[in-house]
N, C-alpha and C positions, 0 to 999 in steps of 0.2 A: 549417076548417082543422085544428082539433086533433081531430075527431072522427074522420077517417079515418086517422090516423097508424098505427093497430096493424096493419091489413091490408097497408098498404105496407110497414112494416117487416118483417112476418113474410115476404111474398113478394120483397122484397129480399135479406133475409138468409137465408133457406131456398134461393131461387135461387142467390144469389151463392155461398152455401156449397157448394152441389152443383155448381157450375162449378168452384169451386178443387177440391173433394176426388175428384170422378170423375177426372179426368185423372191428377191425382197419384198415387191410388190404383192405377191402370193401370201408371203408371212403377214403382210399388214392386213389386207384383205381379208383372209381367211383366219380366223382364230386359231393360232398353232395348237396343234396335237402334240402335246409333250410325249404321250406314249408312242408317236411315230417317228422312232429314231432315225431310221432310213431314210426317210423322206428329208427330214431335217438336215442329216449329213450329207445328202446328194445335194441340197440346194447350197449348203454351206460351202460344198466343192465347188459348184459351179460358180457362185460368187467369187470365190477365190481365183477361179481362173480370169473371170472378168478384170480383176484389179489387177492381176499380172499383166494383161494384154495392155490394158491402159497404161500401167506404168512403163511397159516396154515401148509402146508408142512415144510416152514423153521423152524417155531416155533418147530414143531413136532422134527425136525432134533437137534435143539438145546436142548430141554428138552432130549432126548436120550443120547446126548452127555455128558450132566450134570449127567445124572444118571449113566453113564459109569464111570464118573470120582468119583462118590460118591461110587459106589461100588469098585473101586480100593482103594480109602482112607480108606473105613471099613476095606478091606483086610489088609492094610499096618497096621493099629490100632490094629487088631486082630494079627497080626504076632509079632508086636513089644512087 
């Protein structure tokens, strides 16, 4: 479980960051066409997917750190 965490984090953070940055950059670089609701909604959906992916990576990192602390505590209790 601990061995495969780095590739997963890299994929989630890079892919999620790309999903967030690309649609937002197109909104900033090109003036928004307020009448083009379909394009705006699609970009908002893609940005939301990116934010969810990044938050999943962050929560997985926190869970793995907690699991590591629990393992260390269990070893300390077993040794004591």
